[in-house]
PDB file of N, CA, C and O in Angstrom:
ATOM      1  N   MET A   1       1.075  -1.185  -0.094  1.00  0.00           N
ATOM      2  CA  MET A   1      -0.029   0.148  -0.271  1.00  0.00           C
ATOM      3  C   MET A   1       1.012   1.571  -0.016  1.00  0.00           C
ATOM      4  O   MET A   1       1.910   1.795   0.796  1.00  0.00           O
ATOM      5  N   MET A   2       0.473   2.286  -1.005  1.00  0.00           N
ATOM      6  CA  MET A   2       1.399   3.619  -1.045  1.00  0.00           C
ATOM      7  C   MET A   2       0.465   4.397  -0.003  1.00  0.00           C
ATOM      8  O   MET A   2      -0.731   4.502   0.268  1.00  0.00           O
ATOM      9  N   LYS A   3       1.923   4.965   0.500  1.00  0.00           N
ATOM     10  CA  LYS A   3       1.226   6.157   1.755  1.00  0.00           C
ATOM     11  C   LYS A   3       1.093   7.705   0.773  1.00  0.00           C
ATOM     12  O   LYS A   3       1.994   8.074   0.020  1.00  0.00           O
ATOM     13  N   THR A   4       0.132   8.265   0.925  1.00  0.00           N
ATOM     14  CA  THR A   4       0.295   9.723   0.488  1.00  0.00           C
ATOM     15  C   THR A   4       0.723  10.820   1.159  1.00  0.00           C
ATOM     16  O   THR A   4       0.068  11.226   2.118  1.00  0.00           O
ATOM     17  N   LEU A   5       1.972  11.507   0.722  1.00  0.00           N
ATOM     18  CA  LEU A   5       2.674  12.408   1.572  1.00  0.00           C
ATOM     19  C   LEU A   5       1.556  13.592   1.663  1.00  0.00           C
ATOM     20  O   LEU A   5       0.818  13.856   0.714  1.00  0.00           O
ATOM     21  N   VAL A   6       1.521  14.194   2.769  1.00  0.00           N
ATOM     22  CA  VAL A   6       0.642  15.248   3.165  1.00  0.00           C
ATOM     23  C   VAL A   6       1.505  16.746   3.266  1.00  0.00           C
ATOM     24  O   VAL A   6       2.377  16.801   4.134  1.00  0.00           O
ATOM     25  N   ASP A   7       1.349  17.584   2.665  1.00  0.00           N
ATOM     26  CA  ASP A   7       1.835  18.878   2.587  1.00  0.00           C
ATOM     27  C   ASP A   7       1.330  19.735   3.808  1.00  0.00           C
ATOM     28  O   ASP A   7       0.304  20.399   3.661  1.00  0.00           O
ATOM     29  N   PRO A   8       1.932  19.746   4.874  1.00  0.00           N
ATOM     30  CA  PRO A   8       1.162  20.644   6.108  1.00  0.00           C
ATOM     31  C   PRO A   8       0.732  21.880   5.897  1.00  0.00           C
ATOM     32  O   PRO A   8      -0.299  22.314   6.411  1.00  0.00           O
ATOM     33  N   PHE A   9       1.770  22.803   4.832  1.00  0.00           N
ATOM     34  CA  PHE A   9       1.630  24.145   4.836  1.00  0.00           C
ATOM     35  C   PHE A   9      -0.215  24.200   3.775  1.00  0.00           C
ATOM     36  O   PHE A   9      -1.205  24.846   4.120  1.00  0.00           O
ATOM     37  N   THR A  10      -0.073  23.217   2.403  1.00  0.00           N
ATOM     38  CA  THR A  10      -1.548  23.471   1.731  1.00  0.00           C
ATOM     39  C   THR A  10      -2.642  22.801   2.442  1.00  0.00           C
ATOM     40  O   THR A  10      -3.797  22.998   2.064  1.00  0.00           O
ATOM     41  N   VAL A  11      -2.377  21.983   3.493  1.00  0.00           N
ATOM     42  CA  VAL A  11      -3.513  21.186   4.085  1.00  0.00           C
ATOM     43  C   VAL A  11      -4.187  22.207   5.138  1.00  0.00           C
ATOM     44  O   VAL A  11      -5.336  22.608   4.955  1.00  0.00           O
ATOM     45  N   TYR A  12      -3.213  22.713   6.539  1.00  0.00           N
ATOM     46  CA  TYR A  12      -3.604  23.212   7.353  1.00  0.00           C
ATOM     47  C   TYR A  12      -3.686  25.241   7.096  1.00  0.00           C
ATOM     48  O   TYR A  12      -4.426  25.981   7.746  1.00  0.00           O
ATOM     49  N   LEU A  13      -2.994  25.559   6.318  1.00  0.00           N
ATOM     50  CA  LEU A  13      -3.165  27.067   6.150  1.00  0.00           C
ATOM     51  C   LEU A  13      -4.155  27.222   5.066  1.00  0.00           C
ATOM     52  O   LEU A  13      -4.448  26.297   4.308  1.00  0.00           O
ATOM     53  N   PRO A  14      -4.697  28.480   5.000  1.00  0.00           N
ATOM     54  CA  PRO A  14      -5.334  29.117   3.968  1.00  0.00           C
ATOM     55  C   PRO A  14      -4.482  29.128   2.612  1.00  0.00           C
ATOM     56  O   PRO A  14      -3.334  29.573   2.620  1.00  0.00           O
ATOM     57  N   HIS A  15      -5.075  28.626   1.446  1.00  0.00           N
ATOM     58  CA  HIS A  15      -3.831  28.539   0.356  1.00  0.00           C
ATOM     59  C   HIS A  15      -4.618  28.992  -1.014  1.00  0.00           C
ATOM     60  O   HIS A  15      -5.631  28.365  -1.322  1.00  0.00           O
ATOM     61  N   LEU A  16      -4.159  30.080  -1.841  1.00  0.00           N
ATOM     62  CA  LEU A  16      -4.521  30.381  -3.029  1.00  0.00           C
ATOM     63  C   LEU A  16      -4.001  29.587  -4.376  1.00  0.00           C
ATOM     64  O   LEU A  16      -2.833  29.821  -4.685  1.00  0.00           O
ATOM     65  N   ASP A  17      -4.545  28.911  -4.994  1.00  0.00           N
ATOM     66  CA  ASP A  17      -3.868  28.272  -6.171  1.00  0.00           C
ATOM     67  C   ASP A  17      -4.071  28.813  -7.455  1.00  0.00           C
ATOM     68  O   ASP A  17      -5.178  28.866  -7.992  1.00  0.00           O
ATOM     69  N   LEU A  18      -3.088  29.190  -7.924  1.00  0.00           N
ATOM     70  CA  LEU A  18      -3.346  30.171  -9.002  1.00  0.00           C
ATOM     71  C   LEU A  18      -2.797  29.384 -10.462  1.00  0.00           C
ATOM     72  O   LEU A  18      -2.461  29.879 -11.538  1.00  0.00           O
ATOM     73  N   HIS A  19      -2.854  28.127 -10.065  1.00  0.00           N
ATOM     74  CA  HIS A  19      -2.325  26.964 -11.674  1.00  0.00           C
ATOM     75  C   HIS A  19      -3.680  27.399 -12.552  1.00  0.00           C
ATOM     76  O   HIS A  19      -4.859  27.218 -12.249  1.00  0.00           O
ATOM     77  N   GLY A  20      -3.190  27.948 -13.579  1.00  0.00           N
ATOM     78  CA  GLY A  20      -4.289  27.887 -14.687  1.00  0.00           C
ATOM     79  C   GLY A  20      -4.389  29.376 -15.045  1.00  0.00           C
ATOM     80  O   GLY A  20      -4.764  29.738 -16.160  1.00  0.00           O
ATOM     81  N   GLU A  21      -4.036  30.246 -14.049  1.00  0.00           N
ATOM     82  CA  GLU A  21      -4.085  31.751 -14.139  1.00  0.00           C
ATOM     83  C   GLU A  21      -2.872  32.567 -14.945  1.00  0.00           C
ATOM     84  O   GLU A  21      -1.683  32.251 -14.981  1.00  0.00           O
ATOM     85  N   VAL A  22      -3.440  33.567 -15.503  1.00  0.00           N
ATOM     86  CA  VAL A  22      -2.415  34.353 -16.266  1.00  0.00           C
ATOM     87  C   VAL A  22      -1.909  35.333 -15.113  1.00  0.00           C
ATOM     88  O   VAL A  22      -2.385  35.503 -13.990  1.00  0.00           O
ATOM     89  N   ARG A  23      -0.636  36.018 -15.815  1.00  0.00           N
ATOM     90  CA  ARG A  23      -0.037  36.870 -15.185  1.00  0.00           C
ATOM     91  C   ARG A  23      -0.898  38.124 -14.798  1.00  0.00           C
ATOM     92  O   ARG A  23      -0.652  38.599 -13.689  1.00  0.00           O
ATOM     93  N   ASP A  24      -1.870  38.727 -15.549  1.00  0.00           N
ATOM     94  CA  ASP A  24      -2.499  39.849 -15.593  1.00  0.00           C
ATOM     95  C   ASP A  24      -3.301  39.646 -14.361  1.00  0.00           C
ATOM     96  O   ASP A  24      -3.151  40.587 -13.582  1.00  0.00           O
ATOM     97  N   SER A  25      -4.192  38.623 -13.887  1.00  0.00           N
ATOM     98  CA  SER A  25      -5.242  38.385 -13.084  1.00  0.00           C
ATOM     99  C   SER A  25      -4.351  38.344 -11.613  1.00  0.00           C
ATOM    100  O   SER A  25      -4.899  38.725 -10.578  1.00  0.00           O
ATOM    101  N   VAL A  26      -3.160  37.931 -11.608  1.00  0.00           N
ATOM    102  CA  VAL A  26      -2.529  37.497 -10.131  1.00  0.00           C
ATOM    103  C   VAL A  26      -2.645  38.682  -9.328  1.00  0.00           C
ATOM    104  O   VAL A  26      -2.862  38.382  -8.154  1.00  0.00           O
ATOM    105  N   LYS A  27      -2.567  40.139  -9.569  1.00  0.00           N
ATOM    106  CA  LYS A  27      -2.122  41.124  -8.859  1.00  0.00           C
ATOM    107  C   LYS A  27      -3.537  41.197  -8.407  1.00  0.00           C
ATOM    108  O   LYS A  27      -3.490  41.689  -7.279  1.00  0.00           O
ATOM    109  N   PHE A  28      -4.796  40.946  -8.736  1.00  0.00           N
ATOM    110  CA  PHE A  28      -5.854  41.294  -8.120  1.00  0.00           C
ATOM    111  C   PHE A  28      -6.265  40.026  -7.126  1.00  0.00           C
ATOM    112  O   PHE A  28      -6.840  40.282  -6.067  1.00  0.00           O
ATOM    113  N   LEU A  29      -5.967  38.698  -7.479  1.00  0.00           N
ATOM    114  CA  LEU A  29      -6.228  37.765  -6.817  1.00  0.00           C
ATOM    115  C   LEU A  29      -5.256  37.858  -5.533  1.00  0.00           C
ATOM    116  O   LEU A  29      -5.747  37.937  -4.407  1.00  0.00           O
ATOM    117  N   VAL A  30      -4.097  37.848  -5.702  1.00  0.00           N
ATOM    118  CA  VAL A  30      -3.212  38.004  -4.527  1.00  0.00           C
ATOM    119  C   VAL A  30      -3.530  38.766  -3.508  1.00  0.00           C
ATOM    120  O   VAL A  30      -3.607  38.358  -2.349  1.00  0.00           O
ATOM    121  N   ASN A  31      -3.787  40.212  -3.973  1.00  0.00           N
ATOM    122  CA  ASN A  31      -3.917  41.192  -3.095  1.00  0.00           C
ATOM    123  C   ASN A  31      -5.381  41.072  -2.472  1.00  0.00           C
ATOM    124  O   ASN A  31      -5.511  41.446  -1.307  1.00  0.00           O
ATOM    125  N   THR A  32      -6.324  40.654  -3.052  1.00  0.00           N
ATOM    126  CA  THR A  32      -7.693  40.077  -2.561  1.00  0.00           C
ATOM    127  C   THR A  32      -7.561  38.814  -1.380  1.00  0.00           C
ATOM    128  O   THR A  32      -8.258  38.787  -0.366  1.00  0.00           O
ATOM    129  N   PHE A  33      -6.748  38.008  -1.652  1.00  0.00           N
ATOM    130  CA  PHE A  33      -6.388  37.072  -0.861  1.00  0.00           C
ATOM    131  C   PHE A  33      -5.740  37.334   0.343  1.00  0.00           C
ATOM    132  O   PHE A  33      -5.986  36.662   1.344  1.00  0.00           O
ATOM    133  N   ILE A  34      -4.855  38.337   0.342  1.00  0.00           N
ATOM    134  CA  ILE A  34      -4.072  38.707   1.367  1.00  0.00           C
ATOM    135  C   ILE A  34      -4.865  39.522   2.455  1.00  0.00           C
ATOM    136  O   ILE A  34      -4.846  39.326   3.671  1.00  0.00           O
ATOM    137  N   LYS A  35      -5.674  40.624   1.653  1.00  0.00           N
ATOM    138  CA  LYS A  35      -6.444  41.211   2.508  1.00  0.00           C
ATOM    139  C   LYS A  35      -7.476  40.574   3.144  1.00  0.00           C
ATOM    140  O   LYS A  35      -7.770  40.929   4.285  1.00  0.00           O
ATOM    141  N   ASP A  36      -8.101  39.655   2.574  1.00  0.00           N
ATOM    142  CA  ASP A  36      -9.258  38.683   3.333  1.00  0.00           C
ATOM    143  C   ASP A  36      -8.772  38.114   4.375  1.00  0.00           C
ATOM    144  O   ASP A  36      -9.411  38.143   5.426  1.00  0.00           O
ATOM    145  N   ASN A  37      -7.681  37.554   4.301  1.00  0.00           N
ATOM    146  CA  ASN A  37      -6.732  36.996   5.678  1.00  0.00           C
ATOM    147  C   ASN A  37      -6.258  37.538   6.579  1.00  0.00           C
ATOM    148  O   ASN A  37      -6.031  37.028   7.676  1.00  0.00           O
ATOM    149  N   TYR A  38      -6.036  38.663   6.244  1.00  0.00           N
ATOM    150  CA  TYR A  38      -5.646  39.835   7.227  1.00  0.00           C
ATOM    151  C   TYR A  38      -6.883  40.158   8.053  1.00  0.00           C
ATOM    152  O   TYR A  38      -6.899  39.939   9.264  1.00  0.00           O
ATOM    153  N   LEU A  39      -7.777  40.607   7.492  1.00  0.00           N
ATOM    154  CA  LEU A  39      -9.066  40.601   8.297  1.00  0.00           C
ATOM    155  C   LEU A  39      -9.695  39.608   8.856  1.00  0.00           C
ATOM    156  O   LEU A  39     -10.715  39.761   9.530  1.00  0.00           O
ATOM    157  N   LEU A  40      -9.015  38.244   8.573  1.00  0.00           N
ATOM    158  CA  LEU A  40      -9.669  36.934   9.424  1.00  0.00           C
ATOM    159  C   LEU A  40      -8.530  36.633  10.255  1.00  0.00           C
ATOM    160  O   LEU A  40      -8.324  35.454  10.544  1.00  0.00           O
ATOM    161  N   LYS A  41      -7.678  37.637  10.724  1.00  0.00           N
ATOM    162  CA  LYS A  41      -6.480  37.374  11.452  1.00  0.00           C
ATOM    163  C   LYS A  41      -5.896  36.100  11.243  1.00  0.00           C
ATOM    164  O   LYS A  41      -5.790  35.237  12.114  1.00  0.00           O
ATOM    165  N   LYS A  42      -5.533  36.008  10.112  1.00  0.00           N
ATOM    166  CA  LYS A  42      -4.692  34.723   9.913  1.00  0.00           C
ATOM    167  C   LYS A  42      -3.079  35.078   9.312  1.00  0.00           C
ATOM    168  O   LYS A  42      -2.741  35.678   8.291  1.00  0.00           O
ATOM    169  N   ASP A  43      -2.470  34.604  10.117  1.00  0.00           N
ATOM    170  CA  ASP A  43      -0.960  35.294  10.159  1.00  0.00           C
ATOM    171  C   ASP A  43      -0.077  34.455   9.382  1.00  0.00           C
ATOM    172  O   ASP A  43       1.131  34.669   9.484  1.00  0.00           O
ATOM    173  N   LYS A  44      -0.566  33.356   8.472  1.00  0.00           N
ATOM    174  CA  LYS A  44       0.381  32.949   7.762  1.00  0.00           C
ATOM    175  C   LYS A  44      -0.538  32.058   6.594  1.00  0.00           C
ATOM    176  O   LYS A  44      -1.550  31.486   7.000  1.00  0.00           O
ATOM    177  N   VAL A  45      -0.122  31.946   5.001  1.00  0.00           N
ATOM    178  CA  VAL A  45      -0.940  31.895   4.264  1.00  0.00           C
ATOM    179  C   VAL A  45       0.204  31.082   3.181  1.00  0.00           C
ATOM    180  O   VAL A  45       1.434  31.109   3.207  1.00  0.00           O
ATOM    181  N   VAL A  46      -0.725  30.375   2.254  1.00  0.00           N
ATOM    182  CA  VAL A  46       0.186  29.882   1.081  1.00  0.00           C
ATOM    183  C   VAL A  46      -0.422  30.341  -0.263  1.00  0.00           C
ATOM    184  O   VAL A  46      -1.619  30.526  -0.484  1.00  0.00           O
ATOM    185  N   ILE A  47       0.535  30.481  -1.060  1.00  0.00           N
ATOM    186  CA  ILE A  47       0.066  30.830  -2.804  1.00  0.00           C
ATOM    187  C   ILE A  47       1.020  29.723  -3.424  1.00  0.00           C
ATOM    188  O   ILE A  47       2.193  29.399  -3.236  1.00  0.00           O
ATOM    189  N   ILE A  48       0.043  29.310  -4.206  1.00  0.00           N
ATOM    190  CA  ILE A  48       0.537  28.001  -5.236  1.00  0.00           C
ATOM    191  C   ILE A  48       0.797  28.604  -6.346  1.00  0.00           C
ATOM    192  O   ILE A  48      -0.062  29.312  -6.872  1.00  0.00           O
ATOM    193  N   HIS A  49       1.957  28.440  -6.867  1.00  0.00           N
ATOM    194  CA  HIS A  49       2.274  29.422  -8.317  1.00  0.00           C
ATOM    195  C   HIS A  49       2.620  28.371  -9.171  1.00  0.00           C
ATOM    196  O   HIS A  49       2.176  28.515 -10.310  1.00  0.00           O
ATOM    197  N   GLY A  50       3.322  27.284  -8.960  1.00  0.00           N
ATOM    198  CA  GLY A  50       3.793  26.191  -9.657  1.00  0.00           C
ATOM    199  C   GLY A  50       5.204  26.587 -10.017  1.00  0.00           C
ATOM    200  O   GLY A  50       5.743  27.628  -9.643  1.00  0.00           O
ATOM    201  N   ARG A  51       5.738  25.681 -10.758  1.00  0.00           N
ATOM    202  CA  ARG A  51       7.415  25.657 -10.849  1.00  0.00           C
ATOM    203  C   ARG A  51       7.758  25.880 -12.105  1.00  0.00           C
ATOM    204  O   ARG A  51       8.941  26.177 -12.272  1.00  0.00           O
ATOM    205  N   SER A  52       6.961  25.819 -13.205  1.00  0.00           N
ATOM    206  CA  SER A  52       7.268  25.821 -14.549  1.00  0.00           C
ATOM    207  C   SER A  52       7.394  27.077 -15.127  1.00  0.00           C
ATOM    208  O   SER A  52       6.391  27.680 -15.508  1.00  0.00           O
ATOM    209  N   GLY A  53       9.030  27.757 -15.286  1.00  0.00           N
ATOM    210  CA  GLY A  53       9.012  28.895 -16.128  1.00  0.00           C
ATOM    211  C   GLY A  53       9.219  29.952 -15.214  1.00  0.00           C
ATOM    212  O   GLY A  53      10.032  30.790 -15.605  1.00  0.00           O
ATOM    213  N   GLY A  54       8.534  30.215 -13.725  1.00  0.00           N
ATOM    214  CA  GLY A  54       8.542  31.131 -12.836  1.00  0.00           C
ATOM    215  C   GLY A  54       7.965  32.306 -12.990  1.00  0.00           C
ATOM    216  O   GLY A  54       8.158  33.241 -12.214  1.00  0.00           O
ATOM    217  N   VAL A  55       7.096  32.365 -14.154  1.00  0.00           N
ATOM    218  CA  VAL A  55       6.456  33.651 -14.455  1.00  0.00           C
ATOM    219  C   VAL A  55       5.626  34.133 -13.556  1.00  0.00           C
ATOM    220  O   VAL A  55       5.592  35.319 -13.227  1.00  0.00           O
ATOM    221  N   LEU A  56       4.718  33.008 -12.986  1.00  0.00           N
ATOM    222  CA  LEU A  56       3.803  33.428 -11.909  1.00  0.00           C
ATOM    223  C   LEU A  56       4.476  33.573 -10.748  1.00  0.00           C
ATOM    224  O   LEU A  56       3.849  34.315  -9.992  1.00  0.00           O
ATOM    225  N   ARG A  57       5.694  33.100 -10.191  1.00  0.00           N
ATOM    226  CA  ARG A  57       6.178  33.050  -9.265  1.00  0.00           C
ATOM    227  C   ARG A  57       7.150  34.464  -9.007  1.00  0.00           C
ATOM    228  O   ARG A  57       7.656  34.877  -7.964  1.00  0.00           O
ATOM    229  N   LYS A  58       7.180  34.922 -10.161  1.00  0.00           N
ATOM    230  CA  LYS A  58       7.840  36.304 -10.098  1.00  0.00           C
ATOM    231  C   LYS A  58       6.763  37.267  -9.887  1.00  0.00           C
ATOM    232  O   LYS A  58       6.814  38.044  -8.933  1.00  0.00           O
ATOM    233  N   GLU A  59       5.677  37.266 -10.814  1.00  0.00           N
ATOM    234  CA  GLU A  59       4.825  38.168 -10.588  1.00  0.00           C
ATOM    235  C   GLU A  59       4.136  38.241  -9.008  1.00  0.00           C
ATOM    236  O   GLU A  59       3.861  39.315  -8.474  1.00  0.00           O
ATOM    237  N   VAL A  60       3.893  36.815  -8.321  1.00  0.00           N
ATOM    238  CA  VAL A  60       3.419  36.624  -6.956  1.00  0.00           C
ATOM    239  C   VAL A  60       4.437  37.661  -6.334  1.00  0.00           C
ATOM    240  O   VAL A  60       3.949  38.649  -5.785  1.00  0.00           O
ATOM    241  N   HIS A  61       5.600  37.541  -6.366  1.00  0.00           N
ATOM    242  CA  HIS A  61       6.778  38.024  -5.514  1.00  0.00           C
ATOM    243  C   HIS A  61       6.662  39.576  -5.516  1.00  0.00           C
ATOM    244  O   HIS A  61       6.767  40.285  -4.515  1.00  0.00           O
ATOM    245  N   LEU A  62       6.392  40.069  -7.001  1.00  0.00           N
ATOM    246  CA  LEU A  62       6.255  41.545  -6.938  1.00  0.00           C
ATOM    247  C   LEU A  62       5.144  42.242  -6.345  1.00  0.00           C
ATOM    248  O   LEU A  62       5.105  43.383  -5.885  1.00  0.00           O
ATOM    249  N   VAL A  63       4.189  41.306  -6.439  1.00  0.00           N
ATOM    250  CA  VAL A  63       2.784  41.999  -5.675  1.00  0.00           C
ATOM    251  C   VAL A  63       2.994  41.752  -4.207  1.00  0.00           C
ATOM    252  O   VAL A  63       2.547  42.625  -3.463  1.00  0.00           O
ATOM    253  N   LEU A  64       3.603  40.702  -3.646  1.00  0.00           N
ATOM    254  CA  LEU A  64       3.676  40.599  -2.203  1.00  0.00           C
ATOM    255  C   LEU A  64       4.705  41.890  -1.766  1.00  0.00           C
ATOM    256  O   LEU A  64       4.394  42.510  -0.748  1.00  0.00           O
ATOM    257  N   LYS A  65       5.812  42.267  -2.449  1.00  0.00           N
ATOM    258  CA  LYS A  65       6.522  42.801  -2.436  1.00  0.00           C
ATOM    259  C   LYS A  65       5.801  44.137  -1.945  1.00  0.00           C
ATOM    260  O   LYS A  65       6.085  44.648  -0.861  1.00  0.00           O
ATOM    261  N   ASN A  66       4.894  44.642  -2.774  1.00  0.00           N
ATOM    262  CA  ASN A  66       4.443  45.941  -2.721  1.00  0.00           C
ATOM    263  C   ASN A  66       2.965  46.136  -1.823  1.00  0.00           C
ATOM    264  O   ASN A  66       2.209  47.107  -1.807  1.00  0.00           O
ATOM    265  N   ASN A  67       2.860  44.712  -1.028  1.00  0.00           N
ATOM    266  CA  ASN A  67       1.319  44.727  -0.411  1.00  0.00           C
ATOM    267  C   ASN A  67       1.907  45.161   1.067  1.00  0.00           C
ATOM    268  O   ASN A  67       2.921  44.686   1.579  1.00  0.00           O
ATOM    269  N   GLU A  68       0.883  46.361   1.751  1.00  0.00           N
ATOM    270  CA  GLU A  68       1.045  46.778   2.944  1.00  0.00           C
ATOM    271  C   GLU A  68       0.942  45.451   3.780  1.00  0.00           C
ATOM    272  O   GLU A  68       1.898  45.315   4.543  1.00  0.00           O
ATOM    273  N   TYR A  69       0.081  44.513   3.816  1.00  0.00           N
ATOM    274  CA  TYR A  69      -0.252  43.628   4.829  1.00  0.00           C
ATOM    275  C   TYR A  69       0.545  42.258   4.814  1.00  0.00           C
ATOM    276  O   TYR A  69       0.085  41.249   5.348  1.00  0.00           O
ATOM    277  N   VAL A  70       1.910  42.293   4.094  1.00  0.00           N
ATOM    278  CA  VAL A  70       3.005  41.576   4.163  1.00  0.00           C
ATOM    279  C   VAL A  70       3.747  41.600   4.729  1.00  0.00           C
ATOM    280  O   VAL A  70       4.583  42.348   4.223  1.00  0.00           O
ATOM    281  N   LYS A  71       4.278  40.965   6.168  1.00  0.00           N
ATOM    282  CA  LYS A  71       5.512  40.991   6.635  1.00  0.00           C
ATOM    283  C   LYS A  71       6.483  40.627   6.279  1.00  0.00           C
ATOM    284  O   LYS A  71       7.545  41.237   6.397  1.00  0.00           O
ATOM    285  N   ASP A  72       6.283  39.247   5.620  1.00  0.00           N
ATOM    286  CA  ASP A  72       7.682  38.442   5.103  1.00  0.00           C
ATOM    287  C   ASP A  72       6.988  37.435   4.011  1.00  0.00           C
ATOM    288  O   ASP A  72       5.775  37.238   4.084  1.00  0.00           O
ATOM    289  N   TYR A  73       7.651  36.903   3.162  1.00  0.00           N
ATOM    290  CA  TYR A  73       7.441  35.826   2.325  1.00  0.00           C
ATOM    291  C   TYR A  73       8.722  34.993   1.840  1.00  0.00           C
ATOM    292  O   TYR A  73       9.837  35.478   1.647  1.00  0.00           O
ATOM    293  N   TYR A  74       8.364  33.675   1.681  1.00  0.00           N
ATOM    294  CA  TYR A  74       9.698  32.967   1.179  1.00  0.00           C
ATOM    295  C   TYR A  74       9.377  31.893   0.328  1.00  0.00           C
ATOM    296  O   TYR A  74       8.279  31.433   0.642  1.00  0.00           O
ATOM    297  N   VAL A  75       9.957  31.237  -0.741  1.00  0.00           N
ATOM    298  CA  VAL A  75       9.438  29.973  -1.365  1.00  0.00           C
ATOM    299  C   VAL A  75       9.686  28.808  -0.416  1.00  0.00           C
ATOM    300  O   VAL A  75      10.665  28.708   0.323  1.00  0.00           O
ATOM    301  N   ASP A  76       8.828  28.066  -0.508  1.00  0.00           N
ATOM    302  CA  ASP A  76       8.885  26.829   0.654  1.00  0.00           C
ATOM    303  C   ASP A  76      10.110  26.015   0.188  1.00  0.00           C
ATOM    304  O   ASP A  76      10.247  25.761  -1.009  1.00  0.00           O
ATOM    305  N   SER A  77      10.903  25.649   1.006  1.00  0.00           N
ATOM    306  CA  SER A  77      12.117  25.039   0.963  1.00  0.00           C
ATOM    307  C   SER A  77      11.804  23.621   0.481  1.00  0.00           C
ATOM    308  O   SER A  77      12.704  23.105  -0.181  1.00  0.00           O
ATOM    309  N   VAL A  78      10.739  22.918   0.677  1.00  0.00           N
ATOM    310  CA  VAL A  78      10.254  21.596   0.351  1.00  0.00           C
ATOM    311  C   VAL A  78       9.708  21.440  -1.098  1.00  0.00           C
ATOM    312  O   VAL A  78       9.950  20.599  -1.964  1.00  0.00           O
ATOM    313  N   ASN A  79       8.712  22.762  -1.072  1.00  0.00           N
ATOM    314  CA  ASN A  79       8.024  22.813  -2.545  1.00  0.00           C
ATOM    315  C   ASN A  79       8.334  24.121  -3.251  1.00  0.00           C
ATOM    316  O   ASN A  79       7.927  25.213  -2.855  1.00  0.00           O
ATOM    317  N   SER A  80       9.093  23.926  -4.334  1.00  0.00           N
ATOM    318  CA  SER A  80       9.450  25.393  -4.910  1.00  0.00           C
ATOM    319  C   SER A  80       8.400  26.006  -5.491  1.00  0.00           C
ATOM    320  O   SER A  80       8.580  27.185  -5.796  1.00  0.00           O
ATOM    321  N   GLY A  81       7.159  25.434  -5.771  1.00  0.00           N
ATOM    322  CA  GLY A  81       5.958  25.609  -6.394  1.00  0.00           C
ATOM    323  C   GLY A  81       4.956  26.464  -5.783  1.00  0.00           C
ATOM    324  O   GLY A  81       3.907  26.844  -6.305  1.00  0.00           O
ATOM    325  N   GLN A  82       5.498  26.788  -4.336  1.00  0.00           N
ATOM    326  CA  GLN A  82       4.389  27.672  -3.529  1.00  0.00           C
ATOM    327  C   GLN A  82       5.324  28.573  -2.453  1.00  0.00           C
ATOM    328  O   GLN A  82       6.445  28.283  -2.034  1.00  0.00           O
ATOM    329  N   THR A  83       4.743  29.415  -2.229  1.00  0.00           N
ATOM    330  CA  THR A  83       5.407  30.627  -1.354  1.00  0.00           C
ATOM    331  C   THR A  83       4.595  30.839  -0.019  1.00  0.00           C
ATOM    332  O   THR A  83       3.365  30.859   0.023  1.00  0.00           O
ATOM    333  N   ILE A  84       5.244  30.962   0.826  1.00  0.00           N
ATOM    334  CA  ILE A  84       4.714  31.015   2.095  1.00  0.00           C
ATOM    335  C   ILE A  84       4.471  32.473   2.715  1.00  0.00           C
ATOM    336  O   ILE A  84       5.499  33.146   2.795  1.00  0.00           O
ATOM    337  N   VAL A  85       3.428  33.009   3.116  1.00  0.00           N
ATOM    338  CA  VAL A  85       3.252  34.186   3.130  1.00  0.00           C
ATOM    339  C   VAL A  85       3.218  34.568   4.829  1.00  0.00           C
ATOM    340  O   VAL A  85       2.672  33.773   5.594  1.00  0.00           O
ATOM    341  N   GLN A  86       3.754  35.662   5.278  1.00  0.00           N
ATOM    342  CA  GLN A  86       3.752  36.218   6.894  1.00  0.00           C
ATOM    343  C   GLN A  86       2.972  37.467   6.755  1.00  0.00           C
ATOM    344  O   GLN A  86       3.423  38.448   6.164  1.00  0.00           O
ATOM    345  N   ILE A  87       1.552  37.422   7.415  1.00  0.00           N
ATOM    346  CA  ILE A  87       0.948  38.723   7.200  1.00  0.00           C
ATOM    347  C   ILE A  87       1.084  39.179   8.655  1.00  0.00           C
ATOM    348  O   ILE A  87       1.165  38.530   9.697  1.00  0.00           O
ATOM    349  N   LYS A  88       1.082  40.703   8.369  1.00  0.00           N
ATOM    350  CA  LYS A  88       1.415  41.593   9.646  1.00  0.00           C
ATOM    351  C   LYS A  88      -0.356  41.744  10.333  1.00  0.00           C
ATOM    352  O   LYS A  88      -1.426  42.072   9.822  1.00  0.00           O
ATOM    353  N   LEU A  89       0.020  41.357  11.576  1.00  0.00           N
ATOM    354  CA  LEU A  89      -1.293  41.583  12.307  1.00  0.00           C
ATOM    355  C   LEU A  89      -1.092  42.452  13.324  1.00  0.00           C
ATOM    356  O   LEU A  89      -0.266  42.169  14.191  1.00  0.00           O
ATOM    357  N   VAL A  90      -1.904  43.788  13.380  1.00  0.00           N
ATOM    358  CA  VAL A  90      -1.830  44.507  14.135  1.00  0.00           C
ATOM    359  C   VAL A  90      -2.189  44.500  15.485  1.00  0.00           C
ATOM    360  O   VAL A  90      -1.994  45.497  16.181  1.00  0.00           O
TER     361      VAL A  90
END
């Protein structure tokens, strides 16, 4: 019997999956997701952007860099197709 590995970040934390999205929609989706989780007092979230090409990852990081609610963000060391975001809670 084969065991399924469970990624604790995407299972237990709120996450936004951007697979299939285009770069132009990323800014709206990410900013809305971050603001919603800020209002819900969630201090950590996951954004899944995928690994191929890095176009979505670069756009996500550009949006996060300029978002007032973001404290810090980093690419997950186990899964480079997702970014972990720490949200500033006042």
